[in-house]
C-alpha positions as CSV (number, residue, x, y, z in Angstrom):
1,M,72.3,-12.6,3.6
2,P,68.5,-13.1,4.0
3,E,67.5,-16.6,4.7
4,I,65.9,-18.4,1.8
5,T,63.0,-20.7,2.6
6,E,61.7,-23.4,0.4
7,Q,57.9,-23.5,-0.1
8,A,56.4,-26.9,0.6
9,P,54.7,-28.6,-2.4
10,A,51.0,-29.0,-2.5
11,T,49.4,-32.4,-1.7
12,A,47.9,-34.6,-4.3
13,D,44.4,-33.2,-3.9
14,G,45.7,-29.7,-4.5
15,T,45.4,-28.5,-0.9
16,A,48.2,-26.9,1.0
17,P,50.0,-29.2,3.4
18,A,49.8,-28.7,7.2
19,T,52.5,-26.6,8.9
20,A,55.3,-28.0,11.0
21,D,53.2,-27.7,14.2
22,G,50.3,-29.6,12.6
23,T,48.0,-26.7,12.2
24,A,46.2,-25.9,8.9
25,P,47.5,-22.9,6.9
26,A,45.6,-19.6,7.0
27,A,42.6,-19.6,4.8
28,A,42.6,-17.4,1.6
29,P,40.6,-14.2,1.8
30,E,36.9,-14.7,1.0
31,A,35.6,-13.6,-2.3
32,A,33.9,-10.2,-2.3
33,A,30.3,-10.4,-1.4
34,A,27.9,-10.2,-4.3
35,P,26.3,-6.8,-4.8
36,R,22.9,-6.3,-3.4
37,S,20.0,-5.2,-5.5
38,L,17.7,-2.3,-4.8
39,W,15.0,-4.6,-3.4
40,G,17.6,-6.4,-1.2
41,D,18.7,-3.1,0.3
42,A,15.1,-2.0,0.7
43,W,14.2,-5.2,2.6
44,R,17.3,-4.9,4.8
45,D,16.3,-1.3,5.7
46,L,12.7,-2.2,6.3
47,R,13.8,-4.9,8.8
48,R,15.7,-2.3,10.7
49,N,12.8,0.2,10.9
50,P,10.5,-0.2,13.9
51,V,7.8,1.9,12.2
52,F,7.6,-0.8,9.5
53,Y,6.9,-3.5,12.1
54,L,4.3,-1.5,13.9
55,S,2.4,-0.5,10.8
56,A,2.7,-4.1,9.4
57,V,1.2,-5.6,12.6
58,L,-1.7,-3.1,12.6
59,I,-2.4,-3.7,8.9
60,L,-2.2,-7.5,9.3
61,F,-4.6,-7.2,12.2
62,L,-7.0,-5.1,10.1
63,V,-6.8,-7.6,7.1
64,V,-7.6,-10.5,9.4
65,L,-10.4,-8.5,11.0
66,S,-11.8,-7.8,7.6
67,I,-11.8,-11.4,6.5
68,W,-13.0,-13.0,9.8
69,P,-14.8,-10.4,11.9
70,S,-16.5,-13.2,13.8
71,L,-13.1,-13.9,15.5
72,L,-13.6,-10.8,17.7
73,T,-17.4,-10.6,18.1
74,G,-20.3,-13.0,17.9
75,T,-22.9,-10.2,17.7
76,S,-24.4,-9.3,14.4
77,P,-24.0,-5.6,13.4
78,Y,-27.7,-5.7,12.3
79,A,-29.1,-6.9,15.6
80,C,-30.7,-3.8,17.1
81,D,-32.8,-3.2,20.2
82,L,-34.5,0.2,20.4
83,G,-34.9,-0.3,24.1
84,R,-31.1,0.2,24.4
85,S,-30.9,3.3,22.2
86,Q,-27.8,5.4,22.9
87,Q,-26.9,3.5,26.1
88,G,-23.3,3.4,27.2
89,P,-21.1,0.3,27.7
90,A,-22.8,-2.8,29.2
91,P,-21.6,-6.4,29.9
92,G,-20.9,-8.0,26.5
93,H,-21.2,-4.6,24.7
94,P,-18.1,-2.7,25.7
95,F,-18.6,0.2,23.2
96,G,-22.3,0.9,24.0
97,F,-25.2,1.2,21.5
98,T,-26.2,3.3,18.6
99,T,-29.4,5.4,18.2
100,Q,-31.1,2.3,16.7
101,G,-29.9,0.1,19.6
102,C,-27.2,-1.7,17.5
103,D,-23.9,-2.8,19.2
104,V,-21.2,-0.2,18.5
105,Y,-18.5,-2.7,19.0
106,A,-19.9,-5.1,16.4
107,R,-20.4,-2.3,13.9
108,T,-16.9,-1.1,14.5
109,V,-15.4,-4.5,13.9
110,Y,-17.5,-5.2,10.8
111,G,-16.9,-1.7,9.4
112,A,-13.2,-2.6,8.9
113,R,-14.2,-4.8,5.9
114,A,-15.7,-2.1,3.8
115,S,-12.9,0.4,4.4
116,V,-10.0,-2.1,3.8
117,V,-11.7,-3.6,0.7
118,V,-12.3,-0.1,-0.8
119,G,-8.8,1.1,0.0
120,I,-6.9,-2.0,-1.4
121,C,-9.1,-2.4,-4.5
122,T,-9.0,1.3,-5.4
123,T,-5.2,1.4,-5.0
124,L,-4.7,-1.7,-7.1
125,L,-7.0,-0.5,-9.9
126,A,-5.5,3.0,-9.9
127,A,-2.0,1.6,-9.9
128,V,-2.8,-0.7,-12.9
129,L,-4.3,2.2,-14.9
130,G,-1.5,4.6,-13.9
131,C,1.3,2.1,-14.7
132,V,-0.2,1.2,-18.1
133,F,-1.0,4.7,-19.3
134,G,2.1,6.4,-17.7
135,G,4.4,3.6,-18.8
136,L,3.3,3.7,-22.4
137,A,3.5,7.5,-22.5
138,G,7.0,7.4,-21.1
139,F,8.3,4.6,-23.2
140,F,7.0,5.5,-26.7
141,G,7.0,9.3,-26.3
142,G,5.9,11.4,-29.2
143,W,2.2,11.6,-29.9
144,W,1.6,8.7,-27.5
145,D,3.0,10.8,-24.7
146,A,1.1,13.9,-25.9
147,V,-2.3,12.1,-26.1
148,L,-2.0,10.0,-22.9
149,S,-0.6,12.9,-20.9
150,R,-3.5,15.2,-22.0
151,I,-6.0,12.5,-21.0
152,G,-4.4,12.3,-17.6
153,D,-4.4,16.1,-17.3
154,I,-8.2,16.1,-17.8
155,F,-8.8,13.7,-14.9
156,F,-6.0,15.3,-12.8
157,G,-7.8,18.6,-13.0
158,I,-10.9,17.1,-11.3
159,P,-10.6,17.1,-7.5
160,V,-11.2,13.6,-6.3
161,L,-13.5,14.6,-3.4
162,L,-15.5,17.0,-5.5
163,G,-15.7,14.7,-8.4
164,G,-16.8,11.8,-6.1
165,I,-19.6,14.0,-4.6
166,V,-20.9,15.1,-8.0
167,F,-20.8,11.7,-9.8
168,L,-22.0,9.6,-6.9
169,S,-24.9,12.0,-6.4
170,V,-25.9,11.3,-9.9
171,I,-25.3,7.6,-10.0
172,K,-27.1,6.8,-6.8
173,G,-25.4,3.5,-6.5
174,G,-23.8,3.4,-3.1
175,S,-22.1,0.0,-3.7
176,I,-18.5,-0.9,-3.0
177,F,-17.9,-1.5,-6.7
178,T,-19.2,1.9,-7.7
179,V,-17.1,3.7,-5.1
180,V,-13.9,1.8,-6.0
181,L,-14.4,2.4,-9.7
182,L,-15.0,6.1,-9.4
183,M,-12.1,6.8,-7.0
184,A,-9.8,4.8,-9.2
185,I,-10.8,6.7,-12.3
186,L,-10.2,10.0,-10.6
187,G,-7.0,8.9,-8.8
188,W,-4.9,7.1,-11.5
189,P,-3.3,10.3,-13.0
190,Q,-1.1,10.8,-10.0
191,I,0.4,7.4,-10.3
192,A,0.6,7.8,-14.1
193,R,2.8,10.8,-13.8
194,I,5.1,8.9,-11.4
195,A,5.2,5.9,-13.7
196,R,5.9,8.1,-16.8
197,S,8.9,9.8,-15.1
198,A,10.3,6.5,-13.8
199,V,10.0,4.8,-17.3
200,I,11.7,7.8,-19.0
201,S,14.6,7.6,-16.5
202,A,14.8,3.8,-16.8
203,K,14.8,3.6,-20.6
204,Q,17.9,5.8,-20.8
205,Q,20.0,3.4,-18.8
206,D,22.8,1.4,-20.4
207,Y,21.2,-2.0,-19.9
208,V,18.1,-1.0,-21.8
209,Q,20.2,0.4,-24.6
210,A,22.2,-2.9,-24.7
211,A,19.0,-4.9,-24.8
212,R,17.7,-2.8,-27.7
213,A,21.0,-3.2,-29.6
214,L,20.8,-7.0,-29.1
215,G,17.4,-7.0,-30.8
216,A,15.1,-7.4,-27.8
217,S,11.4,-6.9,-28.6
218,T,9.4,-4.0,-27.1
219,P,7.3,-6.2,-24.8
220,R,10.5,-7.9,-23.5
221,M,12.2,-4.5,-22.8
222,L,9.1,-3.2,-21.0
223,L,8.4,-6.3,-18.9
224,R,11.9,-7.6,-18.3
225,H,14.1,-4.5,-18.1
226,I,12.1,-1.4,-17.5
227,A,9.1,-2.4,-15.4
228,P,11.1,-4.0,-12.5
229,N,13.4,-0.9,-12.3
230,A,10.5,1.6,-12.5
231,L,8.2,0.1,-9.9
232,A,9.9,1.4,-6.8
233,P,8.4,5.0,-6.9
234,V,5.0,3.7,-8.0
235,I,4.9,1.3,-5.0
236,V,5.8,4.2,-2.6
237,V,3.1,6.5,-4.0
238,A,0.5,3.7,-4.1
239,T,1.2,2.7,-0.5
240,I,0.7,6.2,0.8
241,A,-2.4,6.7,-1.4
242,L,-4.0,3.6,0.1
243,G,-4.6,5.4,3.4
244,T,-5.9,8.4,1.5
245,Y,-8.5,6.3,-0.3
246,I,-9.7,4.8,3.0
247,S,-10.3,8.3,4.4
248,L,-11.9,9.4,1.1
249,E,-14.4,6.6,1.2
250,A,-15.3,7.5,4.8
251,T,-15.7,11.1,3.8
252,L,-18.0,10.3,0.9
253,S,-20.0,7.9,3.1
254,F,-20.2,10.6,5.8
255,L,-21.6,13.1,3.3
256,G,-24.2,10.5,2.2
257,V,-23.0,9.9,-1.3
258,G,-20.6,7.0,-0.7
259,L,-21.5,3.6,0.7
260,K,-25.2,3.2,1.7
261,P,-26.9,1.1,4.3
262,P,-27.2,-1.9,4.8
263,T,-23.4,-1.8,4.2
264,V,-21.6,-1.4,7.5
265,S,-19.0,1.4,7.2
266,W,-17.2,3.6,9.6
267,G,-18.2,6.7,7.5
268,I,-21.9,5.8,7.8
269,D,-21.6,5.3,11.5
270,I,-19.7,8.6,12.0
271,S,-22.4,10.4,10.0
272,S,-25.2,8.9,12.1
273,A,-23.3,9.7,15.4
274,A,-22.4,13.3,14.5
275,T,-25.7,14.8,15.5
276,Q,-25.7,12.9,18.8
277,I,-22.2,13.7,19.9
278,R,-23.3,15.6,23.0
279,N,-25.8,12.9,24.1
280,A,-23.8,9.8,23.2
281,P,-20.2,10.6,22.4
282,H,-19.3,6.9,22.4
283,M,-21.2,6.4,19.1
284,L,-18.7,8.7,17.4
285,L,-15.5,7.9,19.4
286,W,-15.0,4.3,18.4
287,P,-15.6,4.3,14.6
288,A,-13.7,7.6,14.3
289,G,-10.8,6.1,16.3
290,A,-10.7,2.9,14.3
291,L,-10.7,5.0,11.1
292,S,-7.8,7.2,12.3
293,I,-5.7,4.2,13.4
294,T,-6.3,2.5,10.0
295,V,-5.3,5.5,7.9
296,L,-2.3,6.2,10.2
297,A,-1.1,2.5,9.8
298,F,-1.1,2.7,6.0
299,I,0.6,6.1,5.9
300,M,3.3,4.9,8.3
301,L,3.8,1.9,6.1
302,G,4.1,4.2,3.1
303,D,6.7,6.4,4.8
304,A,8.7,3.3,5.8
305,V,8.6,2.0,2.2
306,R,9.6,5.4,0.9
307,D,12.6,5.6,3.2
308,A,13.7,2.2,2.2
309,L,13.3,2.6,-1.6
310,D,14.5,6.1,-2.0
311,P,18.3,6.1,-2.3
312,K,18.5,9.9,-1.6
313,L,17.2,9.3,1.9
314,R,19.9,6.8,2.9
Protein backbone atom coordinates (compact mmCIF):
# COMPACT_ATOMS: atom_id res chain seq x y z
CA MET A 1 0.00 0.00 0.00
CA PRO A 2 1.21 3.54 -0.72
CA GLU A 3 2.35 5.41 2.30
CA ILE A 4 -0.08 8.07 3.47
CA THR A 5 1.54 11.23 4.78
CA GLU A 6 -0.17 13.82 6.88
CA GLN A 7 0.12 17.45 5.83
CA ALA A 8 1.38 19.72 8.58
CA PRO A 9 -1.08 22.47 9.61
CA ALA A 10 -0.34 26.08 8.83
CA THR A 11 0.96 28.38 11.53
CA ALA A 12 -1.12 31.05 13.20
CA ASP A 13 -0.08 33.77 10.76
CA GLY A 14 -1.13 31.67 7.77
CA THR A 15 2.38 30.75 6.59
CA ALA A 16 3.51 27.21 5.98
CA PRO A 17 5.63 25.67 8.78
CA ALA A 18 9.27 24.85 8.33
CA THR A 19 10.25 21.36 7.22
CA ALA A 20 11.83 18.77 9.47
CA ASP A 21 15.34 19.82 8.58
CA GLY A 22 14.56 23.46 9.47
CA THR A 23 14.49 24.83 5.96
CA ALA A 24 11.65 26.93 4.58
CA PRO A 25 9.24 25.33 2.13
CA ALA A 26 9.54 25.99 -1.59
CA ALA A 27 8.06 29.32 -2.62
CA ALA A 28 4.91 29.39 -4.71
CA PRO A 29 5.32 30.21 -8.40
CA GLU A 30 5.42 33.93 -9.04
CA ALA A 31 2.42 35.55 -10.62
CA ALA A 32 2.59 36.05 -14.32
CA ALA A 33 4.27 39.28 -15.31
CA ALA A 34 1.95 42.09 -16.25
CA PRO A 35 1.63 42.56 -20.02
CA ARG A 36 3.76 45.32 -21.47
CA SER A 37 2.27 48.15 -23.51
CA LEU A 38 3.33 49.19 -27.00
CA TRP A 39 5.36 52.05 -25.56
CA GLY A 40 7.03 49.75 -23.03
CA ASP A 41 8.04 47.32 -25.76
CA ALA A 42 9.24 50.21 -27.94
CA TRP A 43 11.41 51.63 -25.18
CA ARG A 44 12.88 48.18 -24.48
CA ASP A 45 13.75 47.75 -28.18
CA LEU A 46 15.24 51.25 -28.40
CA ARG A 47 17.55 50.54 -25.46
CA ARG A 48 18.87 47.50 -27.31
CA ASN A 49 19.51 49.39 -30.55
CA PRO A 50 23.00 50.96 -30.84
CA VAL A 51 21.77 53.18 -33.69
CA PHE A 52 19.39 54.85 -31.25
CA TYR A 53 22.20 55.71 -28.82
CA LEU A 54 24.45 57.02 -31.58
CA SER A 55 21.75 59.24 -33.09
CA ALA A 56 20.52 60.38 -29.67
CA VAL A 57 24.03 61.47 -28.64
CA LEU A 58 24.51 63.39 -31.89
CA ILE A 59 21.11 65.09 -31.59
CA LEU A 60 21.69 65.97 -27.94
CA PHE A 61 25.03 67.50 -28.90
CA LEU A 62 23.38 69.52 -31.68
CA VAL A 63 20.63 70.77 -29.37
CA VAL A 64 23.15 71.87 -26.74
CA LEU A 65 25.21 73.47 -29.50
CA SER A 66 22.16 75.36 -30.73
CA ILE A 67 21.30 76.68 -27.28
CA TRP A 68 24.83 77.49 -26.09
CA PRO A 69 27.17 77.87 -29.08
CA SER A 70 29.53 79.89 -26.90
CA LEU A 71 30.51 76.62 -25.17
CA LEU A 72 32.59 75.67 -28.22
CA THR A 73 33.76 79.00 -29.54
CA GLY A 74 34.36 82.46 -28.21
CA THR A 75 34.60 84.02 -31.68
CA SER A 76 31.67 85.91 -33.09
CA PRO A 77 30.42 84.64 -36.49
CA TYR A 78 30.10 88.27 -37.57
CA ALA A 79 33.71 89.22 -36.74
CA CYS A 80 35.40 89.39 -40.14
CA ASP A 81 38.83 90.50 -41.35
CA LEU A 82 39.20 90.96 -45.12
CA GLY A 83 42.95 90.59 -44.71
CA ARG A 84 42.38 86.88 -44.04
CA SER A 85 40.00 86.28 -46.93
CA GLN A 86 39.87 82.58 -47.92
CA GLN A 87 42.89 81.68 -45.80
CA GLY A 88 43.21 78.13 -44.53
CA PRO A 89 43.38 76.90 -40.93
CA ALA A 90 45.32 79.04 -38.48
CA PRO A 91 45.95 78.92 -34.70
CA GLY A 92 42.61 79.56 -33.02
CA HIS A 93 40.78 79.20 -36.33
CA PRO A 94 40.88 75.47 -37.20
CA PHE A 95 38.46 75.66 -40.15
CA GLY A 96 39.98 78.68 -41.91
CA PHE A 97 38.22 81.82 -43.12
CA THR A 98 35.48 82.76 -45.57
CA THR A 99 35.67 85.18 -48.49
CA GLN A 100 34.75 88.01 -46.12
CA GLY A 101 37.40 86.88 -43.63
CA CYS A 102 34.92 85.42 -41.13
CA ASP A 103 35.84 82.40 -39.02
CA VAL A 104 34.41 79.25 -40.66
CA TYR A 105 34.50 77.35 -37.37
CA ALA A 106 32.41 79.99 -35.57
CA ARG A 107 29.91 80.18 -38.43
CA THR A 108 29.61 76.39 -38.53
CA VAL A 109 28.94 76.25 -34.79
CA TYR A 110 26.40 79.08 -34.82
CA GLY A 111 24.77 77.75 -37.99
CA ALA A 112 23.43 74.75 -36.08
CA ARG A 113 20.94 77.00 -34.27
CA ALA A 114 18.98 78.04 -37.37
CA SER A 115 18.88 74.53 -38.83
CA VAL A 116 17.79 72.79 -35.62
CA VAL A 117 15.19 75.46 -34.76
CA VAL A 118 13.69 75.36 -38.25
CA GLY A 119 13.61 71.55 -38.32
CA ILE A 120 12.05 71.09 -34.86
CA CYS A 121 9.51 73.93 -35.16
CA THR A 122 8.44 72.88 -38.66
CA THR A 123 7.99 69.27 -37.56
CA LEU A 124 5.94 70.23 -34.50
CA LEU A 125 3.69 72.61 -36.44
CA ALA A 126 3.20 70.15 -39.31
CA ALA A 127 2.46 67.34 -36.83
CA VAL A 128 -0.14 69.42 -35.00
CA LEU A 129 -1.89 70.45 -38.22
CA GLY A 130 -1.71 66.93 -39.63
CA CYS A 131 -3.01 65.28 -36.45
CA VAL A 132 -5.92 67.72 -36.10
CA PHE A 133 -7.13 67.59 -39.69
CA GLY A 134 -6.30 63.92 -40.26
CA GLY A 135 -7.72 62.84 -36.91
CA LEU A 136 -11.01 64.68 -37.41
CA ALA A 137 -11.36 63.31 -40.95
CA GLY A 138 -10.74 59.75 -39.81
CA PHE A 139 -12.97 59.91 -36.73
CA PHE A 140 -16.07 61.62 -38.10
CA GLY A 141 -15.89 60.38 -41.70
CA GLY A 142 -18.66 61.40 -44.09
CA TRP A 143 -18.53 64.95 -45.38
CA TRP A 144 -15.89 65.83 -42.76
CA ASP A 145 -13.58 63.27 -44.32
CA ALA A 146 -14.43 64.39 -47.86
CA VAL A 147 -13.80 68.10 -47.22
CA LEU A 148 -10.65 67.75 -45.10
CA SER A 149 -9.16 65.12 -47.41
CA ARG A 150 -9.72 67.32 -50.47
CA ILE A 151 -8.06 70.27 -48.70
CA GLY A 152 -5.12 68.03 -47.91
CA ASP A 153 -4.95 66.82 -51.52
CA ILE A 154 -4.66 70.42 -52.72
CA PHE A 155 -1.59 71.05 -50.56
CA PHE A 156 -0.24 67.55 -51.16
CA GLY A 157 -0.20 68.22 -54.89
CA ILE A 158 2.24 71.13 -54.43
CA PRO A 159 5.89 69.97 -54.23
CA VAL A 160 7.37 71.37 -51.03
CA LEU A 161 10.61 72.53 -52.66
CA LEU A 162 8.91 74.10 -55.67
CA GLY A 163 6.22 75.69 -53.51
CA GLY A 164 8.86 77.06 -51.15
CA ILE A 165 10.81 78.60 -54.02
CA VAL A 166 7.69 80.23 -55.50
CA PHE A 167 6.14 81.57 -52.30
CA LEU A 168 9.37 82.68 -50.62
CA SER A 169 10.38 84.50 -53.80
CA VAL A 170 7.17 86.50 -53.53
CA ILE A 171 7.17 87.06 -49.76
CA LYS A 172 10.79 88.27 -49.60
CA GLY A 173 10.80 87.65 -45.86
CA GLY A 174 13.76 85.41 -45.19
CA SER A 175 13.06 85.05 -41.45
CA ILE A 176 12.96 81.80 -39.50
CA PHE A 177 9.25 82.27 -38.76
CA THR A 178 8.41 82.68 -42.45
CA VAL A 179 10.36 79.58 -43.51
CA VAL A 180 8.87 77.45 -40.71
CA LEU A 181 5.31 78.55 -41.46
CA LEU A 182 5.61 77.91 -45.18
CA MET A 183 7.24 74.49 -44.87
CA ALA A 184 4.68 73.39 -42.27
CA ILE A 185 1.75 74.50 -44.45
CA LEU A 186 3.15 72.55 -47.39
CA GLY A 187 4.25 69.54 -45.33
CA TRP A 188 1.28 68.71 -43.07
CA PRO A 189 -0.75 66.61 -45.61
CA GLN A 190 1.68 63.71 -45.37
CA ILE A 191 1.23 63.47 -41.60
CA ALA A 192 -2.54 64.04 -42.00
CA ARG A 193 -2.86 60.95 -44.18
CA ILE A 194 -0.97 58.83 -41.66
CA ALA A 195 -3.06 60.21 -38.78
CA ARG A 196 -6.33 59.60 -40.67
CA SER A 197 -5.45 55.96 -41.34
CA ALA A 198 -4.33 55.41 -37.75
CA VAL A 199 -7.54 56.92 -36.32
CA ILE A 200 -9.75 54.87 -38.65
CA SER A 201 -7.96 51.72 -37.49
CA ALA A 202 -8.09 52.70 -33.80
CA LYS A 203 -11.78 53.67 -33.69
CA GLN A 204 -12.78 50.17 -34.85
CA GLN A 205 -11.14 48.51 -31.86
CA ASP A 206 -13.25 46.90 -29.14
CA TYR A 207 -12.16 49.27 -26.39
CA VAL A 208 -13.42 52.27 -28.38
CA GLN A 209 -16.73 50.54 -29.07
CA ALA A 210 -17.02 49.74 -25.37
CA ALA A 211 -16.34 53.36 -24.42
CA ARG A 212 -18.99 54.52 -26.88
CA ALA A 213 -21.50 52.01 -25.47
CA LEU A 214 -20.81 53.28 -21.96
CA GLY A 215 -21.69 56.81 -23.07
CA ALA A 216 -18.22 58.35 -23.34
CA SER A 217 -18.23 61.77 -24.96
CA THR A 218 -16.54 62.43 -28.30
CA PRO A 219 -13.67 64.50 -26.83
CA ARG A 220 -13.02 61.79 -24.22
CA MET A 221 -12.90 59.03 -26.83
CA LEU A 222 -10.58 61.08 -29.03
CA LEU A 223 -8.17 62.19 -26.31
CA ARG A 224 -8.31 59.21 -23.94
CA HIS A 225 -8.75 56.17 -26.16
CA ILE A 226 -7.94 56.95 -29.80
CA ALA A 227 -5.12 59.52 -29.75
CA PRO A 228 -2.68 57.53 -27.54
CA ASN A 229 -3.12 54.47 -29.78
CA ALA A 230 -2.83 56.38 -33.06
CA LEU A 231 0.29 58.41 -32.25
CA ALA A 232 2.88 55.73 -32.98
CA PRO A 233 2.88 56.00 -36.81
CA VAL A 234 2.68 59.79 -36.61
CA ILE A 235 5.77 59.92 -34.37
CA VAL A 236 7.69 57.70 -36.79
CA VAL A 237 6.85 59.83 -39.84
CA ALA A 238 7.48 63.11 -38.00
CA THR A 239 10.88 61.97 -36.73
CA ILE A 240 12.06 61.01 -40.19
CA ALA A 241 10.57 64.18 -41.69
CA LEU A 242 12.56 66.34 -39.26
CA GLY A 243 15.81 65.59 -41.06
CA THR A 244 14.09 66.28 -44.37
CA TYR A 245 12.97 69.71 -43.19
CA ILE A 246 16.50 70.59 -42.12
CA SER A 247 17.86 69.71 -45.54
CA LEU A 248 14.97 71.57 -47.19
CA GLU A 249 15.77 74.73 -45.24
CA ALA A 250 19.40 74.48 -46.31
CA THR A 251 18.33 73.97 -49.93
CA LEU A 252 16.07 77.02 -49.90
CA SER A 253 18.79 79.11 -48.26
CA PHE A 254 21.30 77.84 -50.81
CA LEU A 255 18.99 78.97 -53.62
CA GLY A 256 18.71 82.41 -52.03
CA VAL A 257 15.01 82.29 -51.13
CA GLY A 258 15.20 80.82 -47.62
CA LEU A 259 16.96 82.40 -44.67
CA LYS A 260 18.75 85.64 -45.42
CA PRO A 261 21.79 87.34 -43.86
CA PRO A 262 22.51 88.36 -41.16
CA THR A 263 21.07 84.99 -40.07
CA VAL A 264 23.87 82.43 -39.80
CA SER A 265 22.85 79.30 -41.69
CA TRP A 266 24.68 76.36 -43.19
CA GLY A 267 22.72 76.80 -46.41
CA ILE A 268 23.84 80.42 -46.74
CA ASP A 269 27.47 79.51 -46.13
CA ILE A 270 27.31 76.63 -48.63
CA SER A 271 25.85 78.99 -51.22
CA SER A 272 28.62 81.52 -50.63
CA ALA A 273 31.33 78.87 -50.81
CA ALA A 274 30.05 77.06 -53.91
CA THR A 275 31.69 79.51 -56.32
CA GLN A 276 35.02 79.28 -54.51
CA ILE A 277 35.27 75.52 -54.15
CA ARG A 278 38.49 75.33 -56.19
CA ASN A 279 40.25 78.21 -54.43
CA ALA A 280 39.05 77.54 -50.87
CA PRO A 281 37.39 74.09 -50.50
CA HIS A 282 37.44 74.39 -46.70
CA MET A 283 34.69 77.01 -46.92
CA LEU A 284 32.32 74.38 -48.34
CA LEU A 285 33.60 71.26 -46.57
CA TRP A 286 32.78 72.14 -42.98
CA PRO A 287 29.22 73.54 -43.21
CA ALA A 288 28.27 70.83 -45.73
CA GLY A 289 29.70 68.15 -43.45
CA ALA A 290 27.84 69.53 -40.43
CA LEU A 291 24.60 69.60 -42.41
CA SER A 292 25.08 66.01 -43.59
CA ILE A 293 25.79 64.72 -40.08
CA THR A 294 22.74 66.52 -38.69
CA VAL A 295 20.35 65.16 -41.31
CA LEU A 296 21.84 61.68 -40.94
CA ALA A 297 21.39 61.77 -37.15
CA PHE A 298 17.68 62.58 -37.37
CA ILE A 299 17.07 60.00 -40.11
CA MET A 300 18.87 57.35 -38.04
CA LEU A 301 16.70 58.26 -35.04
CA GLY A 302 13.59 57.98 -37.20
CA ASP A 303 14.64 54.55 -38.44
CA ALA A 304 15.28 53.36 -34.88
CA VAL A 305 11.90 54.66 -33.69
CA ARG A 306 10.19 53.03 -36.68
CA ASP A 307 11.80 49.67 -35.92
CA ALA A 308 10.70 49.93 -32.30
CA LEU A 309 7.10 51.05 -32.90
CA ASP A 310 6.22 48.91 -35.91
CA PRO A 311 5.11 45.44 -34.72
CA LYS A 312 5.55 44.02 -38.21
CA LEU A 313 9.32 44.59 -38.02
CA ARG A 314 9.80 42.64 -34.78
